[in-house]
C-alpha positions in Angstrom: 8.5 -18.2 19.7 7.7 -16.0 16.7 9.9 -13.0 16.3 8.1 -9.7 16.9 7.3 -7.4 14.0 10.1 -4.8 13.8 8.6 -1.4 13.1 10.2 1.9 12.2 8.1 5.0 12.9 8.6 8.2 10.9 6.6 11.3 11.7 7.7 14.9 12.0 5.2 15.7 14.8 6.8 14.6 18.1 3.5 14.1 19.9 2.1 11.8 17.1 5.4 10.0 16.8 5.5 9.3 20.5 1.9 8.2 20.5 2.6 5.7 17.7 5.7 4.4 19.4 3.8 3.9 22.7 0.9 2.1 21.0 3.1 -0.2 18.9 5.6 -1.0 21.6 2.8 -2.1 23.9 2.0 -5.1 21.6 3.6 -8.4 22.5 4.1 -9.2 18.8 5.6 -5.9 17.8 8.8 -3.9 18.6 9.7 -0.4 17.6 13.3 -0.5 16.4 13.6 3.2 15.6 11.8 6.5 15.3 12.6 9.7 13.4 11.1 13.0 12.1 12.1 13.2 8.5 12.2 11.0 5.4 16.0 11.0 4.9 16.6 9.7 8.4 13.9 7.1 7.8 15.8 5.8 4.7 19.1 5.8 6.6 17.6 4.0 9.6 15.8 1.4 7.4 19.1 0.5 5.8 20.7 -0.1 9.2 17.8 -1.6 11.2 16.0 -3.7 8.5 12.5 -3.1 9.9 9.6 -5.4 8.8 7.3 -2.3 8.4 8.0 1.4 8.1 5.1 3.6 9.3 5.6 6.7 7.2 4.1 10.2 7.3 3.8 12.1 4.0 4.5 15.7 4.8 7.9 16.0 6.4 11.1 18.1 6.2 14.4 17.3 4.5 12.8 14.5 2.5 9.0 13.9 2.3 7.3 10.6 2.8 6.7 10.1 -0.9 10.4 10.3 -1.9 11.4 8.3 1.1 8.9 5.6 0.1 10.3 5.6 -3.4 13.8 5.1 -2.1 12.7 2.4 0.2 10.3 0.4 -1.9 10.1 1.9 -5.4 11.0 0.3 -8.7 14.5 -1.1 -8.9 15.0 -1.4 -5.1 16.7 -4.7 -4.5 15.2 -5.3 -1.1 12.0 -3.2 -0.9 10.7 -2.2 2.5 7.1 -2.5 3.4 5.8 1.0 3.9 2.5 1.9 5.6 1.7 5.5 4.8 -0.2 7.6 7.3 -1.9 10.8 6.3 -3.9 13.5 8.0 -6.6 13.8 5.4 -8.7 11.2 3.8 -7.4 10.8 0.2 -4.8 13.4 0.7 -3.6 14.6 -2.7 -0.3 12.9 -2.2 -1.7 9.4 -1.3 -1.8 8.3 -5.0 1.8 9.4 -5.5 2.8 7.5 -2.3 1.1 4.3 -3.6 2.8 4.7 -7.0 6.1 5.1 -5.1 5.7 1.6 -3.7 3.7 2.0 -0.4 1.9 -1.1 0.6 -1.1 0.9 1.8 -2.2 3.8 3.9 -4.2 4.8 7.0 -5.6 8.0 8.4 -3.9 9.4 11.4 -7.2 9.5 13.2 -7.7 5.8 12.7 -8.3 3.9 16.0 -5.2 2.1 17.5 -6.7 -1.3 16.7 -6.9 -0.3 13.0 -3.3 0.9 13.0 -2.1 -2.4 14.6 -4.2 -4.4 12.2 -2.6 -2.4 9.3 0.9 -3.1 10.5 0.2 -6.8 10.9 -1.4 -6.9 7.4 1.5 -5.2 5.7 4.1 -7.2 7.6 2.3 -10.4 6.4 2.8 -9.3 2.8 -0.7 -8.1 2.0 -1.8 -4.7 0.8 -3.8 -2.5 3.1 -6.3 -0.6 1.0 -9.9 -0.9 2.0 -12.3 -1.5 -1.0 -14.3 1.6 -0.2 -11.1 3.7 -0.1 -10.1 2.1 -3.4 -13.3 3.3 -5.0 -12.8 6.8 -3.8 -9.1 6.8 -4.7 -9.6 5.8 -8.4 -12.6 8.0 -8.7 -10.7 11.1 -7.6 -7.5 10.3 -9.5 -9.0 8.7 -12.6 -8.0 11.5 -14.9 -4.4 11.3 -13.6 -4.2 7.5 -13.8 -6.0 6.9 -17.1 -3.8 7.0 -20.2 -4.3 9.5 -23.0 -7.1 8.9 -25.5 -6.1 6.7 -28.4 -3.1 5.0 -26.8 -5.0 1.7 -26.6 -4.5 -1.2 -24.1 -1.2 -3.1 -24.0 -0.9 -6.7 -24.9 -1.5 -8.1 -21.4 -0.8 -11.8 -20.8 -4.0 -12.5 -18.9 -6.8 -14.9 -19.7 -10.3 -13.4 -20.2 -11.3 -14.5 -16.7 -8.1 -13.0 -15.2 -8.8 -9.8 -17.0 -12.3 -9.8 -15.6 -11.0 -10.2 -12.1 -8.4 -7.4 -12.6 -11.2 -5.0 -13.7 -13.2 -5.9 -10.6 -10.2 -5.3 -8.4 -9.8 -1.9 -10.1 -13.5 -1.2 -9.3 -12.6 -1.6 -5.6 -14.3 -5.0 -5.0 -13.0 -7.2 -2.2 -12.3 -10.9 -2.8 -15.6 -11.9 -1.4 -17.4 -9.4 -3.6 -15.6 -10.6 -6.6 -16.5 -14.2 -5.7 -20.2 -13.2 -5.5 -20.1 -11.3 -8.7 -18.5 -14.1 -10.7 -20.2 -16.8 -8.7 -17.0 -18.6 -7.8 -15.4 -19.3 -4.5 -13.2 -16.8 -2.5 -10.4 -19.4 -2.7 -10.6 -19.3 -6.5 -10.5 -15.5 -6.5 -7.3 -15.6 -4.4 -5.8 -17.9 -7.0 -6.7 -15.6 -9.8 -5.3 -12.6 -7.9 -2.1 -14.4 -7.3 -1.8 -15.3 -11.0 -2.5 -11.7 -12.1 0.1 -10.3 -9.8 2.7 -12.8 -10.9 2.0 -12.3 -14.6 2.1 -8.5 -14.4 5.0 -8.5 -12.0 3.0 -6.6 -9.4 3.6 -6.7 -5.7 0.0 -6.3 -4.4 -3.6 -5.4 -5.4 -2.8 -1.7 -4.8 -0.4 -1.8 -7.7 -2.9 -3.9 -9.7 -5.5 -1.0 -9.3 -3.0 1.6 -10.5 -1.8 -0.7 -13.4 -5.4 -1.3 -14.6 -6.2 2.4 -14.7 -2.9 3.5 -16.2 -3.2 1.0 -19.0 -6.9 1.6 -19.8 -8.1 -1.8 -18.6 -10.6 -0.4 -16.1 -13.9 1.2 -16.7 
């Protein structure tokens, strides 16, 4: 029998935290191993409980969700945790920072339970959770913050022309099936290209690929 997905829930609002725990614990393939109301406790608990996924709020006391995410899954962390950020507002001003800090994706707090559970399973499986439509909005809103200064030029990126093309389409917010249609190749081939891009650039998921493309001037 497959081991259940171990989930740590972190939200400073007790009502929301209790609701999340109830929804998640009711699933036969999930188990809530801990719950807390601030980021520092989340970091401490994650170190002891080794959850598969940390469901993390952004605005919290003691240590906010961004800093907690950076400590759990940021650059240099030996065993990065998989953090699924939840936020009250669509494209909260802190969401971009949370993604840069290492979050595997984010959801809105008013998302239906089925979407939350799908998100946890997706992140637990090693995939990023960032809907293409949300990607488009995200990079549109934060383009001036992500894009490098004028005249810096693009770095020497070890990608083939086709891989570069795929990276730019990822940055535009296209899904694998949309990329396949645009380039007239199979979805399986797109998956192969995405895997190669992530490996060559030492990126964890397509969320980081989007940020990378914009920060290095590789996206339109």
